[in-house]
C-alpha positions as CSV (number, residue, x, y, z in Angstrom):
1,M,0.9,-26.4,8.4
2,K,0.3,-28.3,11.7
3,R,3.9,-28.1,12.6
4,W,3.9,-24.3,12.3
5,L,0.6,-24.1,14.1
6,Y,2.1,-26.2,16.9
7,R,5.0,-23.7,17.1
8,I,2.7,-20.8,17.2
9,V,0.7,-22.3,20.1
10,Q,3.8,-23.1,22.0
11,S,5.0,-19.5,21.6
12,L,1.7,-18.3,22.8
13,R,2.0,-20.4,25.9
14,T,5.5,-19.1,26.4
15,A,4.3,-15.5,26.1
16,L,1.4,-16.0,28.5
17,P,2.0,-19.1,30.7
18,E,-1.3,-20.5,32.0
19,E,0.0,-20.5,35.6
20,A,0.9,-16.8,35.4
21,V,-2.5,-16.0,33.8
22,A,-4.4,-17.9,36.6
23,R,-2.3,-16.3,39.3
24,T,-2.8,-12.8,37.9
25,A,-6.6,-13.4,37.5
26,R,-6.7,-14.4,41.2
27,A,-4.6,-11.4,42.3
28,T,-7.0,-9.0,40.4
29,D,-10.0,-10.6,42.1
30,L,-11.4,-11.6,38.7
31,V,-11.7,-15.2,39.9
32,Q,-14.2,-15.6,42.7
33,R,-15.6,-18.6,44.4
34,G,-18.7,-20.2,42.8
35,R,-17.8,-19.2,39.3
36,E,-17.6,-22.2,36.9
37,I,-15.8,-20.4,34.1
38,G,-12.0,-20.9,34.1
39,S,-9.7,-17.8,33.8
40,V,-7.2,-19.3,31.3
41,P,-9.7,-20.5,28.6
42,F,-11.8,-17.3,29.2
43,L,-8.8,-15.0,28.5
44,W,-7.9,-16.8,25.3
45,S,-11.5,-16.9,24.2
46,F,-11.9,-13.2,25.0
47,L,-8.8,-12.2,23.1
48,F,-9.8,-14.1,19.9
49,G,-13.5,-13.6,20.3
50,T,-13.5,-9.8,20.6
51,T,-11.0,-9.2,17.9
52,Q,-12.6,-11.1,15.0
53,S,-14.3,-9.2,12.3
54,D,-17.6,-10.0,14.0
55,G,-16.2,-9.7,17.5
56,S,-18.8,-9.7,20.3
57,V,-19.7,-11.2,23.7
58,T,-21.6,-13.9,21.8
59,K,-18.4,-14.7,19.9
60,V,-16.5,-15.0,23.1
61,R,-19.1,-17.4,24.5
62,N,-19.0,-19.5,21.4
63,F,-15.2,-19.7,21.5
64,Y,-15.3,-20.5,25.2
65,E,-17.8,-23.4,24.7
66,A,-15.7,-24.7,21.8
67,F,-12.5,-24.4,23.9
68,T,-13.8,-26.1,27.0
69,D,-16.6,-28.3,25.7
70,H,-18.8,-26.8,28.4
71,D,-22.0,-24.8,28.0
72,A,-21.7,-21.1,29.1
73,A,-24.6,-18.8,29.4
74,Y,-24.3,-15.4,27.8
75,S,-24.9,-13.8,31.2
76,S,-22.0,-15.8,32.7
77,I,-19.6,-14.5,30.1
78,Q,-21.0,-10.9,30.6
79,Q,-20.4,-11.1,34.3
80,W,-16.7,-11.6,33.7
81,I,-16.4,-8.3,31.8
82,T,-15.5,-6.2,34.8
83,P,-12.9,-3.6,36.0
84,E,-11.0,-6.7,37.2
85,L,-10.8,-8.0,33.7
86,K,-9.6,-4.6,32.5
87,Q,-6.8,-4.9,35.1
88,L,-5.9,-8.4,34.0
89,L,-5.7,-7.2,30.3
90,S,-3.7,-4.1,31.4
91,E,-1.2,-6.3,33.2
92,T,-1.1,-8.7,30.3
93,F,-0.4,-5.8,28.0
94,A,2.5,-4.6,30.3
95,H,3.9,-8.1,30.5
96,L,4.0,-8.6,26.7
97,N,5.7,-5.3,26.3
98,I,8.5,-6.4,28.6
99,E,8.7,-9.7,26.6
100,L,9.0,-7.7,23.3
101,G,11.6,-5.4,24.8
102,A,13.7,-8.4,25.7
103,T,13.6,-10.0,22.3
104,E,15.2,-7.4,20.2
105,S,16.4,-3.8,20.1
106,S,16.2,-2.1,16.7
107,L,18.0,1.1,17.6
108,G,21.0,1.8,15.5
109,G,22.5,4.3,13.0
110,R,21.2,7.8,13.8
111,F,19.2,6.4,16.7
112,D,22.3,5.0,18.4
113,R,22.7,8.2,20.4
114,F,19.5,7.5,22.4
115,R,18.6,5.0,25.0
116,D,15.2,4.7,23.3
117,V,13.0,6.6,20.9
118,F,9.4,7.2,22.0
119,I,6.5,8.1,19.7
120,T,3.2,9.3,21.0
121,D,-0.2,9.1,19.2
122,A,-3.9,8.7,19.8
123,T,-6.7,7.1,17.7
124,D,-10.5,7.2,17.8
125,C,-12.8,4.3,18.1
126,T,-16.4,4.7,17.0
127,L,-19.0,3.5,19.6
128,S,-22.7,2.9,19.7
129,A,-24.7,6.2,20.3
130,A,-26.0,4.6,23.5
131,S,-22.5,5.1,25.0
132,F,-22.7,8.8,24.6
133,E,-23.0,9.6,28.4
134,D,-19.7,7.9,29.2
135,F,-17.9,8.5,25.9
136,P,-19.3,11.7,24.3
137,G,-18.2,12.2,20.7
138,Y,-17.5,15.1,18.5
139,S,-21.2,15.9,18.1
140,D,-24.3,15.2,20.2
141,D,-25.3,12.2,18.1
142,H,-21.8,10.6,18.1
143,A,-20.0,8.5,20.8
144,G,-16.4,7.8,20.6
145,A,-13.5,6.5,22.7
146,Q,-9.9,7.5,22.3
147,L,-6.8,5.3,22.9
148,H,-3.7,7.1,23.8
149,M,-0.4,5.3,23.6
150,I,3.4,5.7,23.5
151,E,5.5,3.3,21.4
152,S,9.0,2.3,22.1
153,L,10.9,2.2,18.8
154,A,13.5,-0.2,20.4
155,S,10.9,-2.9,20.9
156,R,8.4,-1.7,18.3
157,A,5.6,-2.0,20.9
158,P,3.4,0.4,22.8
159,F,4.3,0.5,26.5
160,F,1.6,2.8,27.8
161,A,-2.1,3.2,27.0
162,S,-5.0,5.1,28.4
163,I,-8.6,5.2,27.3
164,T,-10.7,8.4,27.4
165,D,-13.6,9.9,25.4
166,V,-12.6,11.6,22.2
167,R,-13.2,15.1,23.7
168,T,-10.3,14.6,26.2
169,D,-7.3,16.8,25.5
170,E,-4.5,14.5,24.2
171,L,-1.9,16.4,26.0
172,S,-3.5,15.6,29.4
173,Q,-2.7,11.9,28.9
174,L,1.1,12.5,28.4
175,Q,2.9,12.7,31.8
176,I,6.5,13.6,31.3
177,G,8.8,11.9,33.9
178,D,12.2,10.4,34.3
179,W,11.5,7.9,31.6
180,V,12.4,10.5,28.9
181,A,16.0,10.8,30.1
182,D,18.6,10.1,27.4
183,S,15.7,9.3,25.0
184,L,14.1,11.0,22.0
185,L,10.4,11.8,22.0
186,L,8.6,12.4,18.7
187,D,5.2,14.1,19.2
188,D,2.6,15.2,16.7
189,L,0.7,18.5,16.9
190,G,-1.9,17.1,19.3
191,Y,0.7,16.7,22.0
192,H,2.6,19.9,21.4
193,D,3.1,22.2,24.4
194,Y,6.1,24.5,25.1
195,G,5.9,23.8,28.9
196,K,6.2,20.0,28.1
197,I,9.2,20.3,25.9
198,A,10.9,22.5,28.5
199,R,10.3,19.8,31.0
200,I,11.8,17.2,28.7
201,D,14.9,19.3,28.3
202,E,15.1,19.8,32.0
203,L,15.0,16.0,32.6
204,G,17.8,15.3,30.1
205,G,15.6,14.1,27.3
206,W,15.5,15.0,23.6
207,F,12.5,15.9,21.4
208,V,11.4,16.7,17.9
209,N,8.0,18.3,17.6
210,R,6.0,19.5,14.6
211,L,4.9,23.1,14.9
212,K,1.8,24.5,13.4
213,V,2.4,26.4,10.2
214,N,1.3,29.7,11.9
215,S,3.9,29.4,14.7
216,N,5.6,32.8,15.0
217,G,8.5,32.8,17.5
218,P,11.2,35.4,17.1
219,I,14.4,34.2,15.6
220,T,17.4,35.1,17.8
221,E,20.3,33.5,16.0
222,E,20.9,31.7,12.7
223,L,22.8,28.5,13.0
224,E,23.3,28.0,9.2
225,R,25.2,30.8,7.4
226,W,24.2,31.4,3.8
227,P,26.3,33.0,1.0
228,T,27.0,36.7,1.1
229,G,24.0,38.7,0.1
230,A,21.4,36.5,1.8
231,I,19.0,38.4,4.1
232,S,19.7,37.9,7.8
233,L,16.7,36.4,9.7
234,E,18.0,37.4,13.1
235,G,15.5,39.7,14.9
236,T,12.6,38.7,12.6
237,H,9.6,36.5,13.2
238,I,9.2,33.3,11.2
239,Q,5.9,34.4,9.7
240,D,7.5,37.6,8.4
241,V,9.9,35.6,6.2
242,L,8.1,32.4,5.2
243,P,5.9,33.9,2.4
244,D,8.9,35.2,0.5
245,L,11.4,32.5,1.5
246,Y,13.5,31.1,-1.3
247,R,15.7,28.9,0.9
248,S,15.1,25.2,1.1
249,E,15.6,25.2,4.9
250,I,16.1,27.4,8.0
251,D,18.2,26.4,10.9
252,A,18.1,28.9,13.8
253,L,17.4,29.5,17.4
254,A,14.0,30.9,18.3
255,Q,12.4,32.1,21.4
256,F,9.2,30.4,22.8
257,D,7.1,31.3,25.8
258,T,7.0,28.5,28.4
259,P,4.8,28.5,31.5
260,S,6.6,28.9,34.9
261,S,5.6,27.6,38.3
262,D,4.2,31.1,39.0
263,S,1.9,30.7,35.9
264,E,3.9,33.3,34.1
265,L,5.2,32.9,30.6
266,L,9.0,32.8,30.5
267,P,11.0,33.0,27.3
268,C,12.9,29.8,26.4
269,E,15.2,29.3,23.5
270,F,15.1,26.2,21.3
271,R,16.3,25.2,17.9
272,L,13.9,26.0,15.1
273,V,14.1,23.9,11.9
274,V,12.2,24.7,8.8
275,T,12.4,22.4,5.7
276,E,10.8,22.6,2.4
277,S,8.0,20.0,2.1
278,D,8.7,17.2,-0.3
279,E,5.0,17.3,-1.3
280,A,5.1,21.0,-2.1
281,A,3.5,21.7,-5.4
282,D,3.8,24.5,-7.9
283,E,1.3,27.3,-7.3
284,E,-0.4,26.5,-10.7
285,D,-0.9,22.9,-9.6
286,A,-2.1,23.7,-6.1
287,P,-3.1,27.4,-5.8
288,D,-5.0,26.7,-2.5
289,A,-2.1,24.8,-0.8
290,D,-1.8,25.8,2.9
291,H,2.0,25.8,3.0
292,E,5.2,24.6,1.4
293,Y,7.3,24.2,4.6
294,H,7.4,21.9,7.7
295,L,8.3,23.6,11.0
296,Y,10.0,21.7,13.8
297,V,11.2,22.6,17.3
298,T,14.0,20.5,18.8
299,N,16.7,20.6,21.4
300,L,19.0,18.3,19.3
301,P,22.3,20.1,18.6
302,K,23.2,21.1,15.0
303,E,26.5,19.1,15.4
304,W,24.5,15.9,15.7
305,F,21.8,16.4,13.1
306,S,21.3,18.6,10.1
307,P,17.9,20.1,9.3
308,R,17.1,17.4,6.8
309,E,18.2,14.7,9.4
310,V,15.9,16.3,12.0
311,A,13.0,16.0,9.5
312,A,14.0,12.4,8.8
313,L,14.0,11.5,12.5
314,Y,10.5,12.9,12.8
315,S,9.4,10.7,9.9
316,A,9.9,7.6,12.1
317,R,6.4,8.4,13.4
318,W,5.2,6.1,10.7
319,S,5.9,3.2,13.0
320,I,3.1,4.0,15.5
321,E,0.8,4.9,12.6
322,T,1.1,1.4,11.1
323,L,0.7,-0.1,14.6
324,I,-2.6,1.8,15.0
325,Q,-3.7,0.8,11.5
326,E,-3.0,-2.9,12.4
327,A,-5.1,-2.6,15.6
328,K,-8.0,-0.9,13.7
329,S,-8.1,-2.9,10.5
330,V,-7.3,-6.3,11.8
331,F,-8.2,-6.5,15.5
332,G,-11.4,-4.5,15.7
333,L,-10.3,-1.2,17.2
334,D,-12.0,0.9,14.5
335,E,-15.5,0.3,15.8
336,I,-16.9,-1.4,18.9
337,S,-20.6,-2.3,19.3
338,V,-20.7,-3.1,23.0
339,R,-22.1,-0.3,25.2
340,T,-21.0,-0.5,28.9
341,T,-17.8,1.3,29.9
342,E,-16.1,-1.9,31.2
343,S,-16.9,-3.8,27.9
344,I,-15.6,-0.9,25.7
345,E,-12.4,-0.6,27.6
346,C,-11.8,-4.4,27.7
347,F,-12.5,-4.7,24.0
348,M,-10.0,-1.9,23.2
349,L,-7.3,-3.4,25.4
350,A,-7.9,-6.8,23.9
351,S,-7.1,-5.4,20.4
352,M,-3.8,-4.0,21.7
353,V,-2.9,-7.2,23.5
354,M,-3.5,-9.1,20.2
355,V,-1.2,-6.6,18.4
356,L,1.6,-7.4,20.9
357,L,1.0,-11.1,20.7
358,S,1.1,-11.0,16.9
359,R,4.4,-9.1,16.9
360,Y,5.8,-11.4,19.6
361,L,4.9,-14.5,17.5
362,L,6.3,-12.9,14.3
363,R,9.7,-12.4,16.0
364,Q,9.7,-15.9,17.3
365,I,9.0,-17.3,13.9
366,R,11.7,-15.2,12.3
367,A,14.2,-16.3,14.9
368,G,13.3,-19.9,14.2
369,L,13.6,-19.5,10.4
370,G,16.9,-17.6,10.7
371,S,18.0,-15.1,8.1
372,A,20.4,-15.0,5.2
373,R,21.8,-11.7,6.5
374,D,21.8,-9.7,9.7
375,S,18.8,-7.5,9.9
376,S,16.8,-5.7,12.5
377,V,13.2,-4.9,13.1
378,E,14.1,-1.4,11.8
379,E,14.4,-2.9,8.3
380,E,11.0,-4.6,8.2
381,T,8.6,-3.5,5.6
382,E,5.5,-2.0,7.1
383,T,3.2,-4.6,5.6
384,Q,4.9,-7.7,7.2
385,P,3.4,-7.3,10.7
386,M,0.0,-6.5,9.2
387,S,0.0,-9.5,6.9
388,F,1.0,-11.8,9.8
389,S,-1.8,-10.4,12.0
390,K,-4.4,-11.0,9.4
391,R,-3.4,-14.6,9.2
392,L,-3.3,-15.0,12.9
393,R,-6.9,-13.8,13.1
394,A,-7.9,-16.0,10.2
395,F,-6.6,-19.1,11.9
396,G,-7.9,-18.1,15.4
397,T,-10.2,-21.1,15.7
398,D,-7.5,-23.5,14.8
399,I,-5.1,-21.9,17.3
400,L,-7.8,-22.0,20.1
401,R,-8.5,-25.7,19.3
402,M,-4.9,-26.6,19.6
403,L,-4.5,-24.6,22.8
404,A,-7.5,-26.4,24.2
405,E,-6.0,-29.8,23.4
406,Q,-2.7,-28.8,25.0
407,F,-4.6,-27.6,28.1
408,G,-6.3,-31.0,28.4
409,Y,-9.7,-30.2,27.0
410,S,-11.1,-32.7,24.5
411,G,-14.2,-31.3,23.0
412,E,-15.7,-32.4,19.7
413,P,-15.8,-29.4,17.3
414,G,-18.9,-30.8,15.4
415,E,-20.8,-31.2,18.6
416,T,-20.0,-27.7,19.6
417,I,-21.2,-26.3,16.3
418,V,-24.6,-28.1,16.7
419,K,-24.9,-26.9,20.3
420,S,-24.2,-23.3,19.4
421,A,-26.8,-23.5,16.7
422,I,-29.6,-24.5,19.0
423,D,-32.2,-21.7,19.3
424,R,-32.5,-20.9,23.0
425,N,-35.8,-19.1,22.3
426,V,-37.6,-22.3,21.3
427,N,-40.8,-21.2,23.0
428,R,-41.2,-18.6,20.2
429,H,-41.5,-21.3,17.7
430,A,-44.0,-23.2,19.8
431,L,-46.1,-20.0,19.9
432,T,-46.0,-19.9,16.1
433,E,-47.3,-23.4,16.0
434,R,-50.1,-22.5,18.4
435,V,-51.1,-19.4,16.3
436,A,-51.1,-21.5,13.2
437,Y,-53.1,-24.5,14.4
438,G,-54.4,-23.7,17.9
439,T,-57.9,-22.9,19.0
440,V,-58.6,-19.2,19.4
441,D,-60.7,-18.1,22.4
442,P,-63.3,-15.7,21.1
443,N,-63.2,-13.8,24.3
444,L,-59.5,-12.7,23.8
445,T,-59.3,-8.9,23.5
446,K,-55.6,-8.1,23.6
447,A,-52.9,-9.1,21.2
448,G,-50.6,-10.2,24.1
449,E,-53.2,-12.7,25.1
450,L,-52.5,-14.7,22.0
451,A,-49.8,-16.5,24.1
452,T,-52.7,-18.3,25.8
453,I,-53.9,-20.0,22.7
454,R,-54.6,-23.6,23.4
455,P,-53.3,-26.4,21.1
456,G,-55.8,-27.6,18.6
């Protein structure tokens, strides 16, 4: 086990070289004169301390003391959780994404037509109600933050993230630019906007978007011809035909209103794909089912992908869903107890950095083990990265101990345990002794004056 632990630690140091971490910490003004805490051990202690199942500032302090064999006051650790730390974590996040992008590209098969495939999503993080002012939740007694991200399917890593309150419109966090050119963008309903997809098309990008089941654009042309006798859909609205539809799919051009620079709605024609849901149940089994069809809008040509293939492309969104599940169930993104804006944002970014580190390590280990056959990240089962992340978190203290040894720290783990167990509020126990055995002044009139009880 020690051999593999050594390889993991070496890979961590390769991913985040200590010189680069220290240099970036200075560049962000995180490191200032007069501070005794070192940026490199602090970053590693923060990443592992905040993403444990009981992650907290206290955990960060305990890990830092174990790492360096130096005492650190809670307030000293807290003073490092600043906008500058957020910037350091953001730059670390961006650096790891580049490292992952350089290790392997998983695009192939149907994805081979695209430079990359991007998947957008957002997830909520439950916060303390005390954070409501900065992060208002869905109700007046709920506080919540939302992490918005875009995943690159080529690297299987998120390359952009922003943090807002949960009331912020998801679409406002998706800025379409030249990065979409020659790439496929897969959006869920929260990011759907006809003006946005028109912009993607204008920039030479491709998209597949789910449509709400009540979407009702007029059909202008059928792209798939059915046997003689089938009712023509041209000139109808989709909601006029869906209730009585017996076809398993629709492939047509439909008209959608897109906003213009003059704030007017201009008609724009895109491909409409309707496929029968695989989960569609008989009416007797599910009389209250909302619908039996999935609706998609895309600019992918019919010659490239059939309706079923369009639906299959969209199903690749499972990748970002498992990434979010990993961050929430393993690295503490589901619920965060700290209250200040800086702490919340830094804790959330730390969870995403740990996801990237875990995936980087997993690839390095796979590369070291080799494979009996050629395979790509695309062929991974969805549980493998999650399983590895759980083990990485479980052995966090061992990894930190070996990192400390390689950085030249030589603390004694047992001594650190004893030190961290010392009650810093020892005066409270002295007060208990005085109450139990001291002499009570008969002239005391207030409960708070019990602190003046003299020893017996």
